[in-house]
N, CA, C and O atoms as a CHARMM CRD file, in Angstrom:
* protein
*
  296
    1    1 UNK  N    -54.70400  -2.91500 -26.09400 PROA 1      0.00000
    2    1 UNK  CA   -53.49600  -2.85000 -24.32200 PROA 1      0.00000
    3    1 UNK  C    -53.20300  -1.31400 -24.64600 PROA 1      0.00000
    4    1 UNK  O    -52.83300  -0.41300 -25.39800 PROA 1      0.00000
    5    2 UNK  N    -53.46000  -1.56600 -24.00400 PROA 2      0.00000
    6    2 UNK  CA   -53.73600  -0.48400 -23.32300 PROA 2      0.00000
    7    2 UNK  C    -51.06200   0.26400 -23.91300 PROA 2      0.00000
    8    2 UNK  O    -50.44100  -0.60900 -24.52100 PROA 2      0.00000
    9    3 UNK  N    -50.42900   1.32100 -23.65700 PROA 3      0.00000
   10    3 UNK  CA   -49.73900   1.27000 -24.38500 PROA 3      0.00000
   11    3 UNK  C    -49.29600   2.79500 -23.66200 PROA 3      0.00000
   12    3 UNK  O    -50.15400   3.67400 -23.58700 PROA 3      0.00000
   13    4 UNK  N    -47.73000   3.06300 -23.08000 PROA 4      0.00000
   14    4 UNK  CA   -47.77400   4.58600 -22.28400 PROA 4      0.00000
   15    4 UNK  C    -46.48400   3.98600 -22.11600 PROA 4      0.00000
   16    4 UNK  O    -46.14100   2.89500 -21.65900 PROA 4      0.00000
   17    5 UNK  N    -45.34200   5.72800 -22.97200 PROA 5      0.00000
   18    5 UNK  CA   -44.71600   5.88300 -23.04000 PROA 5      0.00000
   19    5 UNK  C    -43.64700   6.94300 -21.77600 PROA 5      0.00000
   20    5 UNK  O    -43.69400   8.16600 -21.90800 PROA 5      0.00000
   21    6 UNK  N    -42.66300   6.26200 -20.51000 PROA 6      0.00000
   22    6 UNK  CA   -42.08600   6.06500 -19.54000 PROA 6      0.00000
   23    6 UNK  C    -40.97500   7.06000 -19.88000 PROA 6      0.00000
   24    6 UNK  O    -40.29400   6.98900 -20.90400 PROA 6      0.00000
   25    7 UNK  N    -40.88700   7.72100 -19.21000 PROA 7      0.00000
   26    7 UNK  CA   -39.09000   8.72500 -19.23200 PROA 7      0.00000
   27    7 UNK  C    -38.41600   8.77400 -18.03500 PROA 7      0.00000
   28    7 UNK  O    -38.18400   9.86800 -17.52100 PROA 7      0.00000
   29    8 UNK  N    -38.17700   8.07100 -17.68000 PROA 8      0.00000
   30    8 UNK  CA   -37.15500   8.47800 -16.04400 PROA 8      0.00000
   31    8 UNK  C    -36.37400   8.67900 -16.20200 PROA 8      0.00000
   32    8 UNK  O    -35.55600   8.21800 -16.99800 PROA 8      0.00000
   33    9 UNK  N    -36.28800  10.16000 -14.84800 PROA 9      0.00000
   34    9 UNK  CA   -35.32600  11.43400 -14.74400 PROA 9      0.00000
   35    9 UNK  C    -34.46600  10.46300 -12.85200 PROA 9      0.00000
   36    9 UNK  O    -34.62300   9.51300 -12.08500 PROA 9      0.00000
   37   10 UNK  N    -33.63300  11.64700 -13.11500 PROA 10     0.00000
   38   10 UNK  CA   -32.86600  11.66100 -11.69400 PROA 10     0.00000
   39   10 UNK  C    -33.32700  12.54500 -12.05500 PROA 10     0.00000
   40   10 UNK  O    -33.79900  13.10800 -13.04300 PROA 10     0.00000
   41   11 UNK  N    -32.86600  12.70000  -9.82700 PROA 11     0.00000
   42   11 UNK  CA   -33.71300  13.78100  -9.34300 PROA 11     0.00000
   43   11 UNK  C    -32.43200  14.34600  -8.88400 PROA 11     0.00000
   44   11 UNK  O    -31.41100  13.66700  -8.98900 PROA 11     0.00000
   45   12 UNK  N    -32.39800  15.64900  -8.33600 PROA 12     0.00000
   46   12 UNK  CA   -30.96400  16.57200  -8.10600 PROA 12     0.00000
   47   12 UNK  C    -30.82000  15.90400  -6.46100 PROA 12     0.00000
   48   12 UNK  O    -29.67600  16.19400  -6.11000 PROA 12     0.00000
   49   13 UNK  N    -31.41700  15.24400  -5.48900 PROA 13     0.00000
   50   13 UNK  CA   -30.51900  14.48300  -4.56200 PROA 13     0.00000
   51   13 UNK  C    -30.37500  12.75100  -5.06900 PROA 13     0.00000
   52   13 UNK  O    -30.31000  11.96900  -4.12100 PROA 13     0.00000
   53   14 UNK  N    -30.32700  12.18600  -6.35300 PROA 14     0.00000
   54   14 UNK  CA   -29.71700  11.05900  -6.48800 PROA 14     0.00000
   55   14 UNK  C    -31.17300   9.85200  -6.37000 PROA 14     0.00000
   56   14 UNK  O    -31.27900   8.62800  -6.29800 PROA 14     0.00000
   57   15 UNK  N    -31.85800  10.70000  -6.39300 PROA 15     0.00000
   58   15 UNK  CA   -33.43500   9.09000  -6.82300 PROA 15     0.00000
   59   15 UNK  C    -33.76100   9.73700  -7.98500 PROA 15     0.00000
   60   15 UNK  O    -33.37200  10.84000  -8.37100 PROA 15     0.00000
   61   16 UNK  N    -34.82600   8.62900  -8.73500 PROA 16     0.00000
   62   16 UNK  CA   -36.30300   8.23400 -10.19300 PROA 16     0.00000
   63   16 UNK  C    -36.95300   8.37600  -9.98300 PROA 16     0.00000
   64   16 UNK  O    -37.39600   8.22100  -8.84500 PROA 16     0.00000
   65   17 UNK  N    -37.50600   8.77600 -10.90500 PROA 17     0.00000
   66   17 UNK  CA   -38.24500  10.16500 -11.21000 PROA 17     0.00000
   67   17 UNK  C    -39.15100   9.86100 -12.26200 PROA 17     0.00000
   68   17 UNK  O    -38.70600  10.44900 -13.24700 PROA 17     0.00000
   69   18 UNK  N    -40.62900   8.99200 -12.70200 PROA 18     0.00000
   70   18 UNK  CA   -40.79100   7.97700 -13.45100 PROA 18     0.00000
   71   18 UNK  C    -42.01000   9.78500 -15.00200 PROA 18     0.00000
   72   18 UNK  O    -42.53600  10.63100 -14.27900 PROA 18     0.00000
   73   19 UNK  N    -42.13500   9.93700 -15.81900 PROA 19     0.00000
   74   19 UNK  CA   -43.32800  10.82200 -16.27900 PROA 19     0.00000
   75   19 UNK  C    -43.93800   9.67300 -17.34200 PROA 19     0.00000
   76   19 UNK  O    -43.48700   9.34600 -18.43900 PROA 19     0.00000
   77   20 UNK  N    -44.56200   9.41200 -16.96600 PROA 20     0.00000
   78   20 UNK  CA   -45.73700   8.30900 -17.35500 PROA 20     0.00000
   79   20 UNK  C    -46.81200   8.89800 -18.89400 PROA 20     0.00000
   80   20 UNK  O    -47.73400   9.50300 -18.34600 PROA 20     0.00000
   81   21 UNK  N    -47.08700   8.97700 -20.64300 PROA 21     0.00000
   82   21 UNK  CA   -47.50900  10.26000 -21.06700 PROA 21     0.00000
   83   21 UNK  C    -47.94200   8.77200 -21.52500 PROA 21     0.00000
   84   21 UNK  O    -47.27400   7.85300 -21.99900 PROA 21     0.00000
   85   22 UNK  N    -49.85100   8.92900 -21.08100 PROA 22     0.00000
   86   22 UNK  CA   -50.96900   7.88300 -21.60700 PROA 22     0.00000
   87   22 UNK  C    -50.35000   8.19000 -22.99700 PROA 22     0.00000
   88   22 UNK  O    -49.36600   8.89500 -23.21800 PROA 22     0.00000
   89   23 UNK  N    -51.29400   7.37200 -24.08800 PROA 23     0.00000
   90   23 UNK  CA   -51.78000   7.33900 -25.33200 PROA 23     0.00000
   91   23 UNK  C    -49.97100   8.19700 -26.20600 PROA 23     0.00000
   92   23 UNK  O    -49.74400   9.14500 -26.95800 PROA 23     0.00000
   93   24 UNK  N    -49.01100   6.98600 -25.39700 PROA 24     0.00000
   94   24 UNK  CA   -48.05600   8.56300 -26.69900 PROA 24     0.00000
   95   24 UNK  C    -47.51000   8.57500 -28.10100 PROA 24     0.00000
   96   24 UNK  O    -47.03600   7.43900 -28.08600 PROA 24     0.00000
   97   25 UNK  N    -47.14300   9.18100 -29.68300 PROA 25     0.00000
   98   25 UNK  CA   -47.06000   8.77500 -29.79400 PROA 25     0.00000
   99   25 UNK  C    -46.45600   7.93500 -30.30500 PROA 25     0.00000
  100   25 UNK  O    -45.67500   8.71900 -30.84500 PROA 25     0.00000
  101   26 UNK  N    -46.03700   6.78300 -30.69500 PROA 26     0.00000
  102   26 UNK  CA   -45.19400   4.93300 -31.04200 PROA 26     0.00000
  103   26 UNK  C    -44.15400   4.87200 -31.77900 PROA 26     0.00000
  104   26 UNK  O    -43.72300   3.72300 -31.88500 PROA 26     0.00000
  105   27 UNK  N    -43.34000   5.98400 -32.56100 PROA 27     0.00000
  106   27 UNK  CA   -43.24300   5.62900 -32.99200 PROA 27     0.00000
  107   27 UNK  C    -42.03500   6.53600 -33.20400 PROA 27     0.00000
  108   27 UNK  O    -41.53400   6.81100 -34.29400 PROA 27     0.00000
  109   28 UNK  N    -41.54200   7.06400 -31.70400 PROA 28     0.00000
  110   28 UNK  CA   -40.79500   7.94100 -31.63800 PROA 28     0.00000
  111   28 UNK  C    -38.63500   8.09600 -31.05600 PROA 28     0.00000
  112   28 UNK  O    -38.48000   7.88000 -29.85400 PROA 28     0.00000
  113   29 UNK  N    -37.69600   8.32100 -31.61300 PROA 29     0.00000
  114   29 UNK  CA   -36.68400   7.80900 -31.75400 PROA 29     0.00000
  115   29 UNK  C    -35.80600   8.09800 -30.39100 PROA 29     0.00000
  116   29 UNK  O    -36.13800   8.97500 -29.59400 PROA 29     0.00000
  117   30 UNK  N    -34.62500   7.24300 -30.20900 PROA 30     0.00000
  118   30 UNK  CA   -33.62100   8.01300 -29.01200 PROA 30     0.00000
  119   30 UNK  C    -33.57300   8.68500 -29.35300 PROA 30     0.00000
  120   30 UNK  O    -34.62300   9.04100 -28.81800 PROA 30     0.00000
  121   31 UNK  N    -33.18300   9.90100 -30.17000 PROA 31     0.00000
  122   31 UNK  CA   -32.73500  11.09600 -30.64300 PROA 31     0.00000
  123   31 UNK  C    -33.91800  12.20500 -29.67600 PROA 31     0.00000
  124   31 UNK  O    -33.83200  13.03700 -28.77300 PROA 31     0.00000
  125   32 UNK  N    -34.89500  11.64000 -30.45800 PROA 32     0.00000
  126   32 UNK  CA   -35.89000  12.83000 -29.75800 PROA 32     0.00000
  127   32 UNK  C    -37.26600  12.72300 -28.20200 PROA 32     0.00000
  128   32 UNK  O    -37.97700  13.54100 -27.61900 PROA 32     0.00000
  129   33 UNK  N    -37.05800  11.49100 -28.12300 PROA 33     0.00000
  130   33 UNK  CA   -37.27600  10.83500 -26.46100 PROA 33     0.00000
  131   33 UNK  C    -35.82700  11.98400 -25.91900 PROA 33     0.00000
  132   33 UNK  O    -36.48000  13.02600 -25.87300 PROA 33     0.00000
  133   34 UNK  N    -35.26300  12.15000 -25.76000 PROA 34     0.00000
  134   34 UNK  CA   -33.31800  12.35700 -25.29800 PROA 34     0.00000
  135   34 UNK  C    -33.57100  14.52500 -24.79200 PROA 34     0.00000
  136   34 UNK  O    -33.45400  15.23100 -23.79000 PROA 34     0.00000
  137   35 UNK  N    -34.09400  14.75800 -26.81300 PROA 35     0.00000
  138   35 UNK  CA   -33.89900  15.71900 -27.12500 PROA 35     0.00000
  139   35 UNK  C    -35.42000  16.21100 -26.18200 PROA 35     0.00000
  140   35 UNK  O    -35.28000  17.33700 -25.70500 PROA 35     0.00000
  141   36 UNK  N    -36.75700  15.57600 -25.86900 PROA 36     0.00000
  142   36 UNK  CA   -37.14400  16.29700 -25.12500 PROA 36     0.00000
  143   36 UNK  C    -36.99000  16.83300 -23.71800 PROA 36     0.00000
  144   36 UNK  O    -36.88500  17.91400 -23.13900 PROA 36     0.00000
  145   37 UNK  N    -37.04600  15.01600 -23.35700 PROA 37     0.00000
  146   37 UNK  CA   -36.38100  15.48100 -21.45200 PROA 37     0.00000
  147   37 UNK  C    -35.43400  15.69500 -21.83000 PROA 37     0.00000
  148   37 UNK  O    -34.87800  14.66200 -21.45900 PROA 37     0.00000
  149   38 UNK  N    -34.41100  16.44000 -22.50200 PROA 38     0.00000
  150   38 UNK  CA   -33.52700  17.37300 -21.93300 PROA 38     0.00000
  151   38 UNK  C    -34.13000  18.66200 -22.00800 PROA 38     0.00000
  152   38 UNK  O    -33.86400  19.47800 -21.12600 PROA 38     0.00000
  153   39 UNK  N    -35.05200  19.01800 -23.11700 PROA 39     0.00000
  154   39 UNK  CA   -36.33700  20.10700 -22.82400 PROA 39     0.00000
  155   39 UNK  C    -36.81600  20.27100 -21.75500 PROA 39     0.00000
  156   39 UNK  O    -36.46400  21.14900 -20.96800 PROA 39     0.00000
  157   40 UNK  N    -37.39900  19.72300 -21.63100 PROA 40     0.00000
  158   40 UNK  CA   -37.88600  19.62500 -20.13400 PROA 40     0.00000
  159   40 UNK  C    -36.96500  19.27900 -18.89000 PROA 40     0.00000
  160   40 UNK  O    -37.67800  19.12900 -17.89700 PROA 40     0.00000
  161   41 UNK  N    -35.37400  19.07100 -18.56200 PROA 41     0.00000
  162   41 UNK  CA   -34.69000  19.65800 -17.99900 PROA 41     0.00000
  163   41 UNK  C    -34.20000  21.58600 -17.32600 PROA 41     0.00000
  164   41 UNK  O    -34.11700  22.22500 -16.27700 PROA 41     0.00000
  165   42 UNK  N    -34.02100  21.73500 -18.75700 PROA 42     0.00000
  166   42 UNK  CA   -33.64400  23.35800 -19.61600 PROA 42     0.00000
  167   42 UNK  C    -35.10500  24.02900 -19.02400 PROA 42     0.00000
  168   42 UNK  O    -34.91100  25.22100 -18.78500 PROA 42     0.00000
  169   43 UNK  N    -36.50800  23.61600 -18.71900 PROA 43     0.00000
  170   43 UNK  CA   -37.14700  24.25100 -18.36200 PROA 43     0.00000
  171   43 UNK  C    -36.75700  24.95400 -16.78300 PROA 43     0.00000
  172   43 UNK  O    -36.66500  26.12200 -16.40300 PROA 43     0.00000
  173   44 UNK  N    -36.53300  23.24200 -15.89900 PROA 44     0.00000
  174   44 UNK  CA   -37.05500  23.56000 -15.06200 PROA 44     0.00000
  175   44 UNK  C    -37.26100  24.94000 -14.06200 PROA 44     0.00000
  176   44 UNK  O    -36.75100  25.98400 -13.65500 PROA 44     0.00000
  177   45 UNK  N    -38.33200  24.12700 -14.02700 PROA 45     0.00000
  178   45 UNK  CA   -40.20600  24.59600 -13.94100 PROA 45     0.00000
  179   45 UNK  C    -40.77600  23.75100 -12.74500 PROA 45     0.00000
  180   45 UNK  O    -41.92600  23.97800 -12.36800 PROA 45     0.00000
  181   46 UNK  N    -39.92200  22.66500 -12.06100 PROA 46     0.00000
  182   46 UNK  CA   -40.41500  21.69400 -11.75500 PROA 46     0.00000
  183   46 UNK  C    -39.37900  21.78800 -10.46300 PROA 46     0.00000
  184   46 UNK  O    -38.16800  21.97300 -10.58500 PROA 46     0.00000
  185   47 UNK  N    -40.18100  21.60300  -9.02100 PROA 47     0.00000
  186   47 UNK  CA   -39.95800  22.67600  -7.06400 PROA 47     0.00000
  187   47 UNK  C    -40.78500  21.35300  -6.65400 PROA 47     0.00000
  188   47 UNK  O    -41.99800  21.26600  -6.84400 PROA 47     0.00000
  189   48 UNK  N    -39.99000  20.31400  -6.06000 PROA 48     0.00000
  190   48 UNK  CA   -41.09400  19.84900  -4.54400 PROA 48     0.00000
  191   48 UNK  C    -40.51300  19.63300  -3.51300 PROA 48     0.00000
  192   48 UNK  O    -40.27500  18.64500  -2.81700 PROA 48     0.00000
  193   49 UNK  N    -40.27200  20.86400  -3.48600 PROA 49     0.00000
  194   49 UNK  CA   -39.74100  20.38000  -1.37300 PROA 49     0.00000
  195   49 UNK  C    -38.21900  21.40900  -1.37700 PROA 49     0.00000
  196   49 UNK  O    -37.61500  21.54000  -0.31200 PROA 49     0.00000
  197   50 UNK  N    -37.67100  22.12800  -2.71500 PROA 50     0.00000
  198   50 UNK  CA   -36.43200  21.88400  -2.35600 PROA 50     0.00000
  199   50 UNK  C    -35.95500  21.06900  -3.52600 PROA 50     0.00000
  200   50 UNK  O    -35.11200  21.68200  -4.18000 PROA 50     0.00000
  201   51 UNK  N    -36.24700  19.84000  -4.00000 PROA 51     0.00000
  202   51 UNK  CA   -35.61500  18.55400  -4.98500 PROA 51     0.00000
  203   51 UNK  C    -35.57000  18.62900  -6.34600 PROA 51     0.00000
  204   51 UNK  O    -35.65300  17.46200  -6.72800 PROA 51     0.00000
  205   52 UNK  N    -35.49100  19.30600  -7.22900 PROA 52     0.00000
  206   52 UNK  CA   -35.90100  19.04900  -8.86500 PROA 52     0.00000
  207   52 UNK  C    -36.13500  17.23700  -8.22400 PROA 52     0.00000
  208   52 UNK  O    -35.90300  16.62300  -7.18300 PROA 52     0.00000
  209   53 UNK  N    -36.89900  16.86200  -9.99000 PROA 53     0.00000
  210   53 UNK  CA   -37.42900  15.29000  -9.95300 PROA 53     0.00000
  211   53 UNK  C    -36.99200  15.60900 -11.10500 PROA 53     0.00000
  212   53 UNK  O    -37.00600  14.62100 -11.84000 PROA 53     0.00000
  213   54 UNK  N    -36.55400  16.66300 -11.68400 PROA 54     0.00000
  214   54 UNK  CA   -35.96300  15.90300 -13.50800 PROA 54     0.00000
  215   54 UNK  C    -35.57700  16.71900 -13.83400 PROA 54     0.00000
  216   54 UNK  O    -36.03700  17.64500 -14.50000 PROA 54     0.00000
  217   55 UNK  N    -34.07400  16.40700 -13.16600 PROA 55     0.00000
  218   55 UNK  CA   -33.03700  17.06600 -12.87900 PROA 55     0.00000
  219   55 UNK  C    -31.65800  16.41700 -13.89500 PROA 55     0.00000
  220   55 UNK  O    -30.69500  17.18100 -13.94900 PROA 55     0.00000
  221   56 UNK  N    -31.50800  14.92100 -14.77500 PROA 56     0.00000
  222   56 UNK  CA   -31.65600  14.07100 -15.32200 PROA 56     0.00000
  223   56 UNK  C    -32.05700  13.56000 -16.16600 PROA 56     0.00000
  224   56 UNK  O    -33.28200  13.44300 -16.16600 PROA 56     0.00000
  225   57 UNK  N    -31.30600  12.98900 -17.31500 PROA 57     0.00000
  226   57 UNK  CA   -32.60800  12.64200 -18.30100 PROA 57     0.00000
  227   57 UNK  C    -32.20800  11.01300 -17.86900 PROA 57     0.00000
  228   57 UNK  O    -31.21300  11.40600 -17.26000 PROA 57     0.00000
  229   58 UNK  N    -32.16200   9.78800 -17.71000 PROA 58     0.00000
  230   58 UNK  CA   -31.99300   8.45100 -17.27400 PROA 58     0.00000
  231   58 UNK  C    -32.23700   7.35800 -18.29400 PROA 58     0.00000
  232   58 UNK  O    -31.61300   6.37300 -18.69000 PROA 58     0.00000
  233   59 UNK  N    -33.38000   7.92500 -18.55100 PROA 59     0.00000
  234   59 UNK  CA   -34.20600   6.29700 -20.07400 PROA 59     0.00000
  235   59 UNK  C    -35.59000   6.44900 -20.91600 PROA 59     0.00000
  236   59 UNK  O    -36.41600   7.23300 -20.44900 PROA 59     0.00000
  237   60 UNK  N    -35.83100   5.93000 -21.82800 PROA 60     0.00000
  238   60 UNK  CA   -37.22700   6.24300 -21.94600 PROA 60     0.00000
  239   60 UNK  C    -37.76700   4.76000 -22.50100 PROA 60     0.00000
  240   60 UNK  O    -36.95200   3.93000 -22.90500 PROA 60     0.00000
  241   61 UNK  N    -39.19500   4.49400 -22.49100 PROA 61     0.00000
  242   61 UNK  CA   -39.80700   3.14700 -22.89600 PROA 61     0.00000
  243   61 UNK  C    -41.03600   3.20100 -23.21600 PROA 61     0.00000
  244   61 UNK  O    -41.76900   4.18500 -23.12000 PROA 61     0.00000
  245   62 UNK  N    -41.27700   2.25900 -23.56400 PROA 62     0.00000
  246   62 UNK  CA   -42.59500   2.20900 -23.87800 PROA 62     0.00000
  247   62 UNK  C    -43.06400   1.06600 -22.91800 PROA 62     0.00000
  248   62 UNK  O    -42.26900   0.17000 -22.63500 PROA 62     0.00000
  249   63 UNK  N    -44.47600   1.07300 -22.35300 PROA 63     0.00000
  250   63 UNK  CA   -44.56100  -0.10500 -21.60700 PROA 63     0.00000
  251   63 UNK  C    -45.50500  -0.44000 -22.34700 PROA 63     0.00000
  252   63 UNK  O    -45.65500   0.25300 -23.35300 PROA 63     0.00000
  253   64 UNK  N    -46.57600  -1.73600 -22.09900 PROA 64     0.00000
  254   64 UNK  CA   -47.71400  -2.22500 -22.91400 PROA 64     0.00000
  255   64 UNK  C    -48.52300  -3.08600 -21.98600 PROA 64     0.00000
  256   64 UNK  O    -48.11300  -4.23700 -21.83200 PROA 64     0.00000
  257   65 UNK  N    -49.93600  -2.60200 -21.14700 PROA 65     0.00000
  258   65 UNK  CA   -49.95500  -3.29200 -20.22600 PROA 65     0.00000
  259   65 UNK  C    -51.81900  -4.13000 -21.37300 PROA 65     0.00000
  260   65 UNK  O    -52.12800  -3.77200 -22.50900 PROA 65     0.00000
  261   66 UNK  N    -52.19000  -4.63100 -20.96300 PROA 66     0.00000
  262   66 UNK  CA   -52.95900  -6.27800 -20.37900 PROA 66     0.00000
  263   66 UNK  C    -53.78500  -6.17200 -19.71800 PROA 66     0.00000
  264   66 UNK  O    -53.61700  -6.85900 -18.71100 PROA 66     0.00000
  265   67 UNK  N    -55.10400  -5.38300 -19.72100 PROA 67     0.00000
  266   67 UNK  CA   -55.67600  -6.06500 -19.02900 PROA 67     0.00000
  267   67 UNK  C    -57.09200  -7.31400 -19.59200 PROA 67     0.00000
  268   67 UNK  O    -57.75200  -7.29300 -20.63100 PROA 67     0.00000
  269   68 UNK  N    -57.16000  -8.50700 -18.16200 PROA 68     0.00000
  270   68 UNK  CA   -57.74700  -9.03100 -18.26900 PROA 68     0.00000
  271   68 UNK  C    -58.80000  -8.66400 -16.85200 PROA 68     0.00000
  272   68 UNK  O    -58.58600  -8.25900 -15.71000 PROA 68     0.00000
  273   69 UNK  N    -60.40400  -9.17800 -17.88900 PROA 69     0.00000
  274   69 UNK  CA   -61.33800  -8.71300 -16.18900 PROA 69     0.00000
  275   69 UNK  C    -61.45800 -10.71700 -17.50100 PROA 69     0.00000
  276   69 UNK  O    -61.50600 -11.41800 -18.51200 PROA 69     0.00000
  277   70 UNK  N    -61.40400 -10.18500 -15.24000 PROA 70     0.00000
  278   70 UNK  CA   -62.50800 -11.90900 -14.23900 PROA 70     0.00000
  279   70 UNK  C    -63.64700 -11.45600 -14.49600 PROA 70     0.00000
  280   70 UNK  O    -64.37800 -11.73200 -15.44700 PROA 70     0.00000
  281   71 UNK  N    -63.82400 -10.70100 -13.58500 PROA 71     0.00000
  282   71 UNK  CA   -65.44200 -10.86600 -13.84500 PROA 71     0.00000
  283   71 UNK  C    -65.79400  -9.18200 -13.53600 PROA 71     0.00000
  284   71 UNK  O    -64.85500  -8.48800 -13.14500 PROA 71     0.00000
  285   72 UNK  N    -67.31800  -8.47000 -13.73900 PROA 72     0.00000
  286   72 UNK  CA   -67.29300  -6.96300 -13.44000 PROA 72     0.00000
  287   72 UNK  C    -68.71100  -7.45900 -12.83000 PROA 72     0.00000
  288   72 UNK  O    -69.36000  -8.50100 -12.74200 PROA 72     0.00000
  289   73 UNK  N    -68.81200  -5.98900 -12.43400 PROA 73     0.00000
  290   73 UNK  CA   -70.11900  -6.39300 -11.42100 PROA 73     0.00000
  291   73 UNK  C    -70.78100  -4.94000 -11.75500 PROA 73     0.00000
  292   73 UNK  O    -70.17600  -3.86900 -11.79700 PROA 73     0.00000
  293   74 UNK  N    -72.98900  -5.29500 -12.11500 PROA 74     0.00000
  294   74 UNK  CA   -73.55000  -4.10000 -13.20400 PROA 74     0.00000
  295   74 UNK  C    -73.64100  -2.94700 -12.64600 PROA 74     0.00000
  296   74 UNK  O    -74.03100  -1.97600 -13.29500 PROA 74     0.00000
């Protein structure tokens, strides 16, 4: 099962932006996630067409994805 860490941010125009981390550490605490997100926000190095996509932290969560192949062409 593939796991991803999703970090949800609020943009500077009130929308939501998700940053996904593949193969993350699986024991990240709430405090560590919040600190990492605050560090990303403080860098203030991202801007897309005048919009800061990482303006505020909203949430962090692990997402598991289970893929079951039905068939595969060789």
